[in-house]
PDB file of N, CA, C and O in Angstrom:
ATOM      1  N   UNK A   1       0.813  -1.228  -0.005  1.00  0.00           N
ATOM      2  CA  UNK A   1      -0.066  -0.038   0.123  1.00  0.00           C
ATOM      3  C   UNK A   1       0.828   1.331  -0.064  1.00  0.00           C
ATOM      4  O   UNK A   1       0.537   2.261  -0.817  1.00  0.00           O
ATOM      5  N   UNK A   2       1.894   1.253   0.725  1.00  0.00           N
ATOM      6  CA  UNK A   2       2.861   2.331   0.629  1.00  0.00           C
ATOM      7  C   UNK A   2       3.309   2.856  -0.576  1.00  0.00           C
ATOM      8  O   UNK A   2       3.584   4.038  -0.781  1.00  0.00           O
ATOM      9  N   UNK A   3       3.382   1.793  -1.490  1.00  0.00           N
ATOM     10  CA  UNK A   3       4.172   1.640  -2.931  1.00  0.00           C
ATOM     11  C   UNK A   3       3.029   2.657  -3.808  1.00  0.00           C
ATOM     12  O   UNK A   3       3.428   3.382  -4.720  1.00  0.00           O
ATOM     13  N   UNK A   4       1.842   2.610  -3.475  1.00  0.00           N
ATOM     14  CA  UNK A   4       0.854   3.255  -3.985  1.00  0.00           C
ATOM     15  C   UNK A   4       0.518   4.437  -3.661  1.00  0.00           C
ATOM     16  O   UNK A   4      -0.083   5.178  -4.439  1.00  0.00           O
ATOM     17  N   UNK A   5       0.867   4.776  -2.448  1.00  0.00           N
ATOM     18  CA  UNK A   5       0.143   5.982  -1.927  1.00  0.00           C
ATOM     19  C   UNK A   5       1.190   7.229  -2.284  1.00  0.00           C
ATOM     20  O   UNK A   5       2.375   7.048  -2.562  1.00  0.00           O
ATOM     21  N   UNK A   6       0.566   8.466  -2.230  1.00  0.00           N
ATOM     22  CA  UNK A   6       1.558   9.533  -2.511  1.00  0.00           C
ATOM     23  C   UNK A   6       1.722  10.268  -1.212  1.00  0.00           C
ATOM     24  O   UNK A   6       0.776  10.461  -0.449  1.00  0.00           O
ATOM     25  N   UNK A   7       2.955  10.675  -0.982  1.00  0.00           N
ATOM     26  CA  UNK A   7       3.021  11.174   0.243  1.00  0.00           C
ATOM     27  C   UNK A   7       3.626  12.730   0.330  1.00  0.00           C
ATOM     28  O   UNK A   7       4.377  13.061  -0.587  1.00  0.00           O
ATOM     29  N   UNK A   8       3.397  13.510   1.172  1.00  0.00           N
ATOM     30  CA  UNK A   8       3.485  14.996   1.068  1.00  0.00           C
ATOM     31  C   UNK A   8       3.876  15.066   2.635  1.00  0.00           C
ATOM     32  O   UNK A   8       3.179  14.506   3.481  1.00  0.00           O
ATOM     33  N   UNK A   9       4.890  15.698   2.917  1.00  0.00           N
ATOM     34  CA  UNK A   9       5.394  16.143   4.273  1.00  0.00           C
ATOM     35  C   UNK A   9       5.309  14.650   5.450  1.00  0.00           C
ATOM     36  O   UNK A   9       5.110  14.738   6.662  1.00  0.00           O
ATOM     37  N   UNK A  10       5.485  13.582   4.798  1.00  0.00           N
ATOM     38  CA  UNK A  10       5.439  12.373   5.525  1.00  0.00           C
ATOM     39  C   UNK A  10       4.058  11.706   5.647  1.00  0.00           C
ATOM     40  O   UNK A  10       3.806  10.561   6.023  1.00  0.00           O
ATOM     41  N   UNK A  11       3.274  12.618   5.270  1.00  0.00           N
ATOM     42  CA  UNK A  11       1.768  11.895   5.195  1.00  0.00           C
ATOM     43  C   UNK A  11       1.464  11.301   4.054  1.00  0.00           C
ATOM     44  O   UNK A  11       1.659  11.868   2.979  1.00  0.00           O
ATOM     45  N   UNK A  12       0.859   9.875   4.162  1.00  0.00           N
ATOM     46  CA  UNK A  12       0.359   9.136   2.961  1.00  0.00           C
ATOM     47  C   UNK A  12      -0.995   9.278   2.590  1.00  0.00           C
ATOM     48  O   UNK A  12      -1.885   9.394   3.433  1.00  0.00           O
ATOM     49  N   UNK A  13      -1.198   9.275   1.369  1.00  0.00           N
ATOM     50  CA  UNK A  13      -2.489   9.589   0.606  1.00  0.00           C
ATOM     51  C   UNK A  13      -2.710   8.333  -0.188  1.00  0.00           C
ATOM     52  O   UNK A  13      -1.795   7.750  -0.769  1.00  0.00           O
ATOM     53  N   UNK A  14      -4.022   7.924  -0.187  1.00  0.00           N
ATOM     54  CA  UNK A  14      -4.397   6.966  -1.334  1.00  0.00           C
ATOM     55  C   UNK A  14      -5.722   7.497  -1.773  1.00  0.00           C
ATOM     56  O   UNK A  14      -6.544   7.980  -0.994  1.00  0.00           O
ATOM     57  N   UNK A  15      -5.894   7.375  -3.147  1.00  0.00           N
ATOM     58  CA  UNK A  15      -6.949   7.604  -4.034  1.00  0.00           C
ATOM     59  C   UNK A  15      -7.664   6.413  -3.861  1.00  0.00           C
ATOM     60  O   UNK A  15      -7.080   5.339  -3.721  1.00  0.00           O
ATOM     61  N   UNK A  16      -9.066   6.537  -3.859  1.00  0.00           N
ATOM     62  CA  UNK A  16      -9.992   5.567  -4.325  1.00  0.00           C
ATOM     63  C   UNK A  16      -9.642   4.674  -5.234  1.00  0.00           C
ATOM     64  O   UNK A  16      -9.490   3.476  -4.996  1.00  0.00           O
ATOM     65  N   UNK A  17      -9.455   5.363  -6.619  1.00  0.00           N
ATOM     66  CA  UNK A  17      -9.036   4.607  -7.456  1.00  0.00           C
ATOM     67  C   UNK A  17      -7.837   3.700  -7.359  1.00  0.00           C
ATOM     68  O   UNK A  17      -7.743   2.651  -7.996  1.00  0.00           O
ATOM     69  N   UNK A  18      -6.934   4.156  -6.533  1.00  0.00           N
ATOM     70  CA  UNK A  18      -5.693   3.212  -6.156  1.00  0.00           C
ATOM     71  C   UNK A  18      -6.146   2.070  -5.232  1.00  0.00           C
ATOM     72  O   UNK A  18      -5.725   0.998  -5.668  1.00  0.00           O
ATOM     73  N   UNK A  19      -6.742   1.960  -4.292  1.00  0.00           N
ATOM     74  CA  UNK A  19      -7.343   1.627  -3.414  1.00  0.00           C
ATOM     75  C   UNK A  19      -8.162   0.340  -4.096  1.00  0.00           C
ATOM     76  O   UNK A  19      -7.985  -0.821  -3.729  1.00  0.00           O
ATOM     77  N   UNK A  20      -8.915   0.667  -4.953  1.00  0.00           N
ATOM     78  CA  UNK A  20      -9.879  -0.245  -5.612  1.00  0.00           C
ATOM     79  C   UNK A  20      -9.034  -1.336  -6.593  1.00  0.00           C
ATOM     80  O   UNK A  20      -9.586  -2.299  -7.124  1.00  0.00           O
ATOM     81  N   UNK A  21      -7.594  -1.015  -6.742  1.00  0.00           N
ATOM     82  CA  UNK A  21      -6.724  -2.035  -7.626  1.00  0.00           C
ATOM     83  C   UNK A  21      -5.850  -2.924  -6.471  1.00  0.00           C
ATOM     84  O   UNK A  21      -5.030  -3.762  -6.846  1.00  0.00           O
ATOM     85  N   UNK A  22      -6.080  -2.687  -5.162  1.00  0.00           N
ATOM     86  CA  UNK A  22      -5.376  -3.564  -4.270  1.00  0.00           C
ATOM     87  C   UNK A  22      -6.315  -4.938  -4.030  1.00  0.00           C
ATOM     88  O   UNK A  22      -7.515  -4.951  -3.759  1.00  0.00           O
ATOM     89  N   UNK A  23      -5.629  -5.822  -4.167  1.00  0.00           N
ATOM     90  CA  UNK A  23      -6.252  -7.367  -4.147  1.00  0.00           C
ATOM     91  C   UNK A  23      -6.255  -7.708  -2.727  1.00  0.00           C
ATOM     92  O   UNK A  23      -5.196  -7.468  -2.148  1.00  0.00           O
ATOM     93  N   UNK A  24      -7.136  -8.177  -2.079  1.00  0.00           N
ATOM     94  CA  UNK A  24      -7.573  -8.572  -0.777  1.00  0.00           C
ATOM     95  C   UNK A  24      -7.915  -9.878  -0.950  1.00  0.00           C
ATOM     96  O   UNK A  24      -8.862 -10.219  -1.658  1.00  0.00           O
ATOM     97  N   UNK A  25      -7.013 -10.854  -0.184  1.00  0.00           N
ATOM     98  CA  UNK A  25      -7.231 -12.101  -0.165  1.00  0.00           C
ATOM     99  C   UNK A  25      -8.597 -12.531   0.581  1.00  0.00           C
ATOM    100  O   UNK A  25      -8.735 -12.033   1.698  1.00  0.00           O
ATOM    101  N   UNK A  26      -9.468 -13.252   0.197  1.00  0.00           N
ATOM    102  CA  UNK A  26     -10.729 -13.604   1.015  1.00  0.00           C
ATOM    103  C   UNK A  26     -10.565 -15.205   0.904  1.00  0.00           C
ATOM    104  O   UNK A  26     -10.417 -15.881  -0.114  1.00  0.00           O
ATOM    105  N   UNK A  27     -10.641 -15.654   2.398  1.00  0.00           N
ATOM    106  CA  UNK A  27     -10.773 -17.212   2.532  1.00  0.00           C
ATOM    107  C   UNK A  27     -11.915 -17.830   1.858  1.00  0.00           C
ATOM    108  O   UNK A  27     -12.933 -17.150   1.735  1.00  0.00           O
ATOM    109  N   UNK A  28     -11.879 -19.350   1.281  1.00  0.00           N
ATOM    110  CA  UNK A  28     -12.917 -19.880   0.666  1.00  0.00           C
ATOM    111  C   UNK A  28     -13.996 -19.890   1.359  1.00  0.00           C
ATOM    112  O   UNK A  28     -13.905 -19.792   2.582  1.00  0.00           O
ATOM    113  N   UNK A  29     -15.414 -20.026   0.655  1.00  0.00           N
ATOM    114  CA  UNK A  29     -16.461 -19.993   1.558  1.00  0.00           C
ATOM    115  C   UNK A  29     -16.659 -20.925   2.919  1.00  0.00           C
ATOM    116  O   UNK A  29     -17.098 -20.570   4.012  1.00  0.00           O
ATOM    117  N   UNK A  30     -16.265 -22.032   2.563  1.00  0.00           N
ATOM    118  CA  UNK A  30     -16.269 -22.845   3.747  1.00  0.00           C
ATOM    119  C   UNK A  30     -15.528 -22.458   4.745  1.00  0.00           C
ATOM    120  O   UNK A  30     -16.031 -22.610   5.858  1.00  0.00           O
ATOM    121  N   UNK A  31     -14.366 -21.951   4.681  1.00  0.00           N
ATOM    122  CA  UNK A  31     -13.711 -21.540   5.978  1.00  0.00           C
ATOM    123  C   UNK A  31     -14.389 -20.172   6.563  1.00  0.00           C
ATOM    124  O   UNK A  31     -14.447 -19.915   7.765  1.00  0.00           O
ATOM    125  N   UNK A  32     -14.812 -19.472   5.686  1.00  0.00           N
ATOM    126  CA  UNK A  32     -15.713 -18.256   5.973  1.00  0.00           C
ATOM    127  C   UNK A  32     -16.727 -18.821   7.145  1.00  0.00           C
ATOM    128  O   UNK A  32     -16.804 -18.462   8.320  1.00  0.00           O
ATOM    129  N   UNK A  33     -17.566 -19.943   6.350  1.00  0.00           N
ATOM    130  CA  UNK A  33     -18.569 -20.364   7.397  1.00  0.00           C
ATOM    131  C   UNK A  33     -18.202 -20.907   8.778  1.00  0.00           C
ATOM    132  O   UNK A  33     -18.951 -20.846   9.753  1.00  0.00           O
ATOM    133  N   UNK A  34     -16.712 -21.561   8.768  1.00  0.00           N
ATOM    134  CA  UNK A  34     -16.189 -21.956  10.022  1.00  0.00           C
ATOM    135  C   UNK A  34     -15.689 -20.847  10.929  1.00  0.00           C
ATOM    136  O   UNK A  34     -15.605 -20.907  12.156  1.00  0.00           O
ATOM    137  N   UNK A  35     -15.383 -19.863  10.173  1.00  0.00           N
ATOM    138  CA  UNK A  35     -15.139 -18.381  11.002  1.00  0.00           C
ATOM    139  C   UNK A  35     -16.299 -18.207  11.594  1.00  0.00           C
ATOM    140  O   UNK A  35     -16.410 -18.415  12.803  1.00  0.00           O
ATOM    141  N   UNK A  36     -17.074 -17.902  11.025  1.00  0.00           N
ATOM    142  CA  UNK A  36     -18.528 -17.577  11.675  1.00  0.00           C
ATOM    143  C   UNK A  36     -19.258 -18.077  12.628  1.00  0.00           C
ATOM    144  O   UNK A  36     -19.915 -17.532  13.514  1.00  0.00           O
ATOM    145  N   UNK A  37     -19.026 -19.510  12.276  1.00  0.00           N
ATOM    146  CA  UNK A  37     -19.541 -20.491  13.539  1.00  0.00           C
ATOM    147  C   UNK A  37     -18.579 -20.281  14.782  1.00  0.00           C
ATOM    148  O   UNK A  37     -19.133 -20.029  15.852  1.00  0.00           O
ATOM    149  N   UNK A  38     -17.287 -20.354  14.756  1.00  0.00           N
ATOM    150  CA  UNK A  38     -16.436 -19.973  15.684  1.00  0.00           C
ATOM    151  C   UNK A  38     -16.674 -18.754  16.512  1.00  0.00           C
ATOM    152  O   UNK A  38     -16.618 -18.742  17.741  1.00  0.00           O
ATOM    153  N   UNK A  39     -16.993 -17.548  15.615  1.00  0.00           N
ATOM    154  CA  UNK A  39     -16.864 -16.421  16.423  1.00  0.00           C
ATOM    155  C   UNK A  39     -18.546 -16.510  17.151  1.00  0.00           C
ATOM    156  O   UNK A  39     -18.684 -15.976  18.252  1.00  0.00           O
ATOM    157  N   UNK A  40     -19.510 -17.045  16.637  1.00  0.00           N
ATOM    158  CA  UNK A  40     -20.815 -17.307  17.218  1.00  0.00           C
ATOM    159  C   UNK A  40     -20.564 -17.967  18.435  1.00  0.00           C
ATOM    160  O   UNK A  40     -21.051 -17.571  19.493  1.00  0.00           O
ATOM    161  N   UNK A  41     -19.731 -19.087  18.334  1.00  0.00           N
ATOM    162  CA  UNK A  41     -19.660 -19.879  19.738  1.00  0.00           C
ATOM    163  C   UNK A  41     -18.983 -19.305  20.598  1.00  0.00           C
ATOM    164  O   UNK A  41     -19.086 -19.724  21.751  1.00  0.00           O
ATOM    165  N   UNK A  42     -18.056 -18.139  20.310  1.00  0.00           N
ATOM    166  CA  UNK A  42     -17.476 -17.518  21.426  1.00  0.00           C
ATOM    167  C   UNK A  42     -18.187 -16.353  21.961  1.00  0.00           C
ATOM    168  O   UNK A  42     -18.148 -16.034  23.150  1.00  0.00           O
ATOM    169  N   UNK A  43     -18.893 -15.672  20.974  1.00  0.00           N
ATOM    170  CA  UNK A  43     -20.066 -14.730  21.447  1.00  0.00           C
ATOM    171  C   UNK A  43     -20.896 -15.175  22.341  1.00  0.00           C
ATOM    172  O   UNK A  43     -21.190 -14.341  23.197  1.00  0.00           O
ATOM    173  N   UNK A  44     -21.521 -16.506  22.474  1.00  0.00           N
ATOM    174  CA  UNK A  44     -22.453 -17.308  23.148  1.00  0.00           C
ATOM    175  C   UNK A  44     -21.871 -17.296  24.309  1.00  0.00           C
ATOM    176  O   UNK A  44     -22.398 -16.928  25.359  1.00  0.00           O
ATOM    177  N   UNK A  45     -20.344 -17.849  24.117  1.00  0.00           N
ATOM    178  CA  UNK A  45     -19.448 -17.979  25.541  1.00  0.00           C
ATOM    179  C   UNK A  45     -19.479 -16.812  26.289  1.00  0.00           C
ATOM    180  O   UNK A  45     -19.890 -16.721  27.445  1.00  0.00           O
ATOM    181  N   UNK A  46     -18.974 -15.805  25.506  1.00  0.00           N
ATOM    182  CA  UNK A  46     -19.077 -14.124  26.153  1.00  0.00           C
ATOM    183  C   UNK A  46     -20.445 -13.896  26.781  1.00  0.00           C
ATOM    184  O   UNK A  46     -20.483 -13.140  27.752  1.00  0.00           O
ATOM    185  N   UNK A  47     -21.509 -14.421  26.375  1.00  0.00           N
ATOM    186  CA  UNK A  47     -22.980 -14.074  26.777  1.00  0.00           C
ATOM    187  C   UNK A  47     -23.064 -14.800  27.981  1.00  0.00           C
ATOM    188  O   UNK A  47     -23.590 -14.231  28.938  1.00  0.00           O
ATOM    189  N   UNK A  48     -22.584 -16.110  28.133  1.00  0.00           N
ATOM    190  CA  UNK A  48     -22.877 -16.921  29.363  1.00  0.00           C
ATOM    191  C   UNK A  48     -22.007 -16.609  30.468  1.00  0.00           C
ATOM    192  O   UNK A  48     -22.370 -16.771  31.633  1.00  0.00           O
ATOM    193  N   UNK A  49     -20.776 -16.130  30.120  1.00  0.00           N
ATOM    194  CA  UNK A  49     -19.887 -15.372  31.221  1.00  0.00           C
ATOM    195  C   UNK A  49     -20.121 -14.308  31.760  1.00  0.00           C
ATOM    196  O   UNK A  49     -19.902 -14.083  32.951  1.00  0.00           O
ATOM    197  N   UNK A  50     -20.711 -13.321  30.762  1.00  0.00           N
ATOM    198  CA  UNK A  50     -21.171 -12.033  31.211  1.00  0.00           C
ATOM    199  C   UNK A  50     -22.398 -12.431  32.059  1.00  0.00           C
ATOM    200  O   UNK A  50     -22.538 -11.741  33.069  1.00  0.00           O
ATOM    201  N   UNK A  51     -23.396 -13.486  31.842  1.00  0.00           N
ATOM    202  CA  UNK A  51     -24.648 -13.647  32.831  1.00  0.00           C
ATOM    203  C   UNK A  51     -24.006 -14.094  34.059  1.00  0.00           C
ATOM    204  O   UNK A  51     -24.523 -13.660  35.088  1.00  0.00           O
ATOM    205  N   UNK A  52     -22.986 -14.874  34.192  1.00  0.00           N
ATOM    206  CA  UNK A  52     -22.382 -15.404  35.302  1.00  0.00           C
ATOM    207  C   UNK A  52     -21.959 -14.418  36.215  1.00  0.00           C
ATOM    208  O   UNK A  52     -22.237 -14.452  37.414  1.00  0.00           O
ATOM    209  N   UNK A  53     -21.232 -13.464  35.619  1.00  0.00           N
ATOM    210  CA  UNK A  53     -20.665 -12.461  36.356  1.00  0.00           C
ATOM    211  C   UNK A  53     -21.800 -11.650  37.177  1.00  0.00           C
ATOM    212  O   UNK A  53     -21.768 -11.346  38.369  1.00  0.00           O
ATOM    213  N   UNK A  54     -22.921 -11.349  36.125  1.00  0.00           N
ATOM    214  CA  UNK A  54     -23.680 -10.458  36.739  1.00  0.00           C
ATOM    215  C   UNK A  54     -24.395 -11.181  37.984  1.00  0.00           C
ATOM    216  O   UNK A  54     -24.606 -10.519  39.000  1.00  0.00           O
ATOM    217  N   UNK A  55     -24.785 -12.588  37.912  1.00  0.00           N
ATOM    218  CA  UNK A  55     -25.632 -13.388  38.763  1.00  0.00           C
ATOM    219  C   UNK A  55     -24.188 -13.352  40.160  1.00  0.00           C
ATOM    220  O   UNK A  55     -24.483 -13.155  41.339  1.00  0.00           O
ATOM    221  N   UNK A  56     -23.081 -13.523  39.813  1.00  0.00           N
ATOM    222  CA  UNK A  56     -22.128 -13.405  41.250  1.00  0.00           C
ATOM    223  C   UNK A  56     -22.039 -12.203  41.700  1.00  0.00           C
ATOM    224  O   UNK A  56     -21.594 -12.143  42.846  1.00  0.00           O
ATOM    225  N   UNK A  57     -22.390 -10.888  41.045  1.00  0.00           N
ATOM    226  CA  UNK A  57     -22.507  -9.920  41.509  1.00  0.00           C
ATOM    227  C   UNK A  57     -23.540  -9.411  42.273  1.00  0.00           C
ATOM    228  O   UNK A  57     -23.449  -8.653  43.239  1.00  0.00           O
ATOM    229  N   UNK A  58     -24.687  -9.962  41.686  1.00  0.00           N
ATOM    230  CA  UNK A  58     -25.923  -9.779  42.383  1.00  0.00           C
ATOM    231  C   UNK A  58     -25.807 -10.419  43.788  1.00  0.00           C
ATOM    232  O   UNK A  58     -26.101  -9.757  44.784  1.00  0.00           O
ATOM    233  N   UNK A  59     -25.273 -12.018  43.900  1.00  0.00           N
ATOM    234  CA  UNK A  59     -25.423 -12.743  44.885  1.00  0.00           C
ATOM    235  C   UNK A  59     -24.305 -12.079  46.047  1.00  0.00           C
ATOM    236  O   UNK A  59     -24.512 -12.016  47.258  1.00  0.00           O
ATOM    237  N   UNK A  60     -23.083 -11.610  45.325  1.00  0.00           N
ATOM    238  CA  UNK A  60     -22.066 -10.766  46.285  1.00  0.00           C
ATOM    239  C   UNK A  60     -23.150  -9.543  47.131  1.00  0.00           C
ATOM    240  O   UNK A  60     -23.269  -9.479  48.355  1.00  0.00           O
ATOM    241  N   UNK A  61     -23.683  -8.868  46.376  1.00  0.00           N
ATOM    242  CA  UNK A  61     -24.300  -7.877  47.089  1.00  0.00           C
ATOM    243  C   UNK A  61     -25.105  -8.334  47.913  1.00  0.00           C
ATOM    244  O   UNK A  61     -24.734  -8.094  49.062  1.00  0.00           O
ATOM    245  N   UNK A  62     -26.106  -8.922  47.851  1.00  0.00           N
ATOM    246  CA  UNK A  62     -26.954  -9.518  48.498  1.00  0.00           C
ATOM    247  C   UNK A  62     -26.314  -9.809  49.819  1.00  0.00           C
ATOM    248  O   UNK A  62     -26.554  -9.157  50.835  1.00  0.00           O
ATOM    249  N   UNK A  63     -25.305 -11.042  49.741  1.00  0.00           N
ATOM    250  CA  UNK A  63     -24.618 -11.425  50.932  1.00  0.00           C
ATOM    251  C   UNK A  63     -23.966 -10.260  51.693  1.00  0.00           C
ATOM    252  O   UNK A  63     -24.105 -10.225  52.916  1.00  0.00           O
ATOM    253  N   UNK A  64     -23.299  -9.351  51.093  1.00  0.00           N
ATOM    254  CA  UNK A  64     -22.754  -7.888  51.638  1.00  0.00           C
ATOM    255  C   UNK A  64     -23.753  -7.237  52.408  1.00  0.00           C
ATOM    256  O   UNK A  64     -23.475  -6.676  53.468  1.00  0.00           O
ATOM    257  N   UNK A  65     -24.888  -7.278  51.941  1.00  0.00           N
ATOM    258  CA  UNK A  65     -26.094  -6.265  52.482  1.00  0.00           C
ATOM    259  C   UNK A  65     -26.863  -7.038  53.817  1.00  0.00           C
ATOM    260  O   UNK A  65     -27.432  -6.461  54.743  1.00  0.00           O
ATOM    261  N   UNK A  66     -26.717  -8.386  53.644  1.00  0.00           N
ATOM    262  CA  UNK A  66     -27.135  -9.141  54.679  1.00  0.00           C
ATOM    263  C   UNK A  66     -26.188  -9.226  55.770  1.00  0.00           C
ATOM    264  O   UNK A  66     -26.666  -9.405  56.890  1.00  0.00           O
ATOM    265  N   UNK A  67     -24.956  -9.132  55.652  1.00  0.00           N
ATOM    266  CA  UNK A  67     -23.780  -9.095  56.599  1.00  0.00           C
ATOM    267  C   UNK A  67     -23.888  -7.774  57.208  1.00  0.00           C
ATOM    268  O   UNK A  67     -23.831  -7.761  58.438  1.00  0.00           O
ATOM    269  N   UNK A  68     -24.037  -6.627  56.586  1.00  0.00           N
ATOM    270  CA  UNK A  68     -24.134  -5.452  57.156  1.00  0.00           C
ATOM    271  C   UNK A  68     -25.405  -5.184  58.205  1.00  0.00           C
ATOM    272  O   UNK A  68     -25.402  -4.478  59.214  1.00  0.00           O
ATOM    273  N   UNK A  69     -26.496  -5.980  57.637  1.00  0.00           N
ATOM    274  CA  UNK A  69     -27.710  -6.125  58.240  1.00  0.00           C
ATOM    275  C   UNK A  69     -27.672  -6.909  59.488  1.00  0.00           C
ATOM    276  O   UNK A  69     -28.510  -6.511  60.296  1.00  0.00           O
ATOM    277  N   UNK A  70     -27.008  -7.828  59.863  1.00  0.00           N
ATOM    278  CA  UNK A  70     -26.843  -8.712  60.764  1.00  0.00           C
ATOM    279  C   UNK A  70     -25.643  -8.080  61.818  1.00  0.00           C
ATOM    280  O   UNK A  70     -25.702  -8.331  63.022  1.00  0.00           O
ATOM    281  N   UNK A  71     -24.655  -7.316  61.292  1.00  0.00           N
ATOM    282  CA  UNK A  71     -23.639  -6.873  61.998  1.00  0.00           C
ATOM    283  C   UNK A  71     -24.425  -5.509  62.837  1.00  0.00           C
ATOM    284  O   UNK A  71     -24.265  -5.294  64.039  1.00  0.00           O
ATOM    285  N   UNK A  72     -25.183  -4.771  62.033  1.00  0.00           N
ATOM    286  CA  UNK A  72     -25.817  -3.586  62.743  1.00  0.00           C
ATOM    287  C   UNK A  72     -26.995  -3.883  63.534  1.00  0.00           C
ATOM    288  O   UNK A  72     -27.464  -3.001  64.253  1.00  0.00           O
ATOM    289  N   UNK A  73     -27.554  -5.106  63.471  1.00  0.00           N
ATOM    290  CA  UNK A  73     -28.913  -5.446  64.040  1.00  0.00           C
ATOM    291  C   UNK A  73     -28.702  -5.348  65.572  1.00  0.00           C
ATOM    292  O   UNK A  73     -27.858  -6.012  66.174  1.00  0.00           O
ATOM    293  N   UNK A  74     -29.547  -4.455  66.146  1.00  0.00           N
ATOM    294  CA  UNK A  74     -29.313  -4.827  67.868  1.00  0.00           C
ATOM    295  C   UNK A  74     -29.422  -5.996  68.550  1.00  0.00           C
ATOM    296  O   UNK A  74     -30.397  -6.716  68.336  1.00  0.00           O
ATOM    297  N   UNK A  75     -28.473  -6.349  69.440  1.00  0.00           N
ATOM    298  CA  UNK A  75     -28.691  -7.494  70.027  1.00  0.00           C
ATOM    299  C   UNK A  75     -29.942  -7.829  70.886  1.00  0.00           C
ATOM    300  O   UNK A  75     -30.461  -6.921  71.537  1.00  0.00           O
ATOM    301  N   UNK A  76     -30.399  -8.957  70.916  1.00  0.00           N
ATOM    302  CA  UNK A  76     -31.542  -9.240  71.776  1.00  0.00           C
ATOM    303  C   UNK A  76     -31.015  -9.694  73.225  1.00  0.00           C
ATOM    304  O   UNK A  76     -31.801  -9.964  74.133  1.00  0.00           O
ATOM    305  N   UNK A  77     -29.441  -9.764  73.386  1.00  0.00           N
ATOM    306  CA  UNK A  77     -29.081 -10.527  74.581  1.00  0.00           C
ATOM    307  C   UNK A  77     -29.259  -9.534  75.924  1.00  0.00           C
ATOM    308  O   UNK A  77     -29.173  -8.313  75.801  1.00  0.00           O
ATOM    309  N   UNK A  78     -29.473 -10.069  77.001  1.00  0.00           N
ATOM    310  CA  UNK A  78     -29.845  -8.926  78.168  1.00  0.00           C
ATOM    311  C   UNK A  78     -28.226  -8.826  78.860  1.00  0.00           C
ATOM    312  O   UNK A  78     -27.465  -9.745  79.164  1.00  0.00           O
ATOM    313  N   UNK A  79     -28.064  -7.506  78.958  1.00  0.00           N
ATOM    314  CA  UNK A  79     -26.544  -7.502  79.554  1.00  0.00           C
ATOM    315  C   UNK A  79     -26.397  -8.076  81.031  1.00  0.00           C
ATOM    316  O   UNK A  79     -27.269  -7.889  81.879  1.00  0.00           O
ATOM    317  N   UNK A  80     -25.405  -8.680  81.236  1.00  0.00           N
ATOM    318  CA  UNK A  80     -25.298  -9.360  82.713  1.00  0.00           C
ATOM    319  C   UNK A  80     -24.900  -8.024  83.711  1.00  0.00           C
ATOM    320  O   UNK A  80     -24.287  -7.005  83.390  1.00  0.00           O
ATOM    321  N   UNK A  81     -25.391  -8.351  84.845  1.00  0.00           N
ATOM    322  CA  UNK A  81     -25.152  -7.204  86.044  1.00  0.00           C
ATOM    323  C   UNK A  81     -23.681  -7.494  86.522  1.00  0.00           C
ATOM    324  O   UNK A  81     -23.092  -8.569  86.638  1.00  0.00           O
ATOM    325  N   UNK A  82     -23.285  -6.254  86.753  1.00  0.00           N
ATOM    326  CA  UNK A  82     -21.808  -6.390  87.270  1.00  0.00           C
ATOM    327  C   UNK A  82     -21.481  -6.799  88.465  1.00  0.00           C
ATOM    328  O   UNK A  82     -20.296  -6.876  88.789  1.00  0.00           O
TER     329      UNK A  82
END
């Protein structure tokens, strides 16, 4: 690409005409389908992990709130006389 680019002051510039002449290799259709299937599987895994993190966060928050509630709850024990 740098061979096709025009440079001025160290900045490269490509025209649309030159870009359209650049050959971009594309994998065979069967490979494209395998790539899409793999990406779909990985996205599903990401969704499951995100849901698990959300559930864990909710559980952690509830446990913390319960702990704080128990820690701040007035004691029902009668103080012993000295």
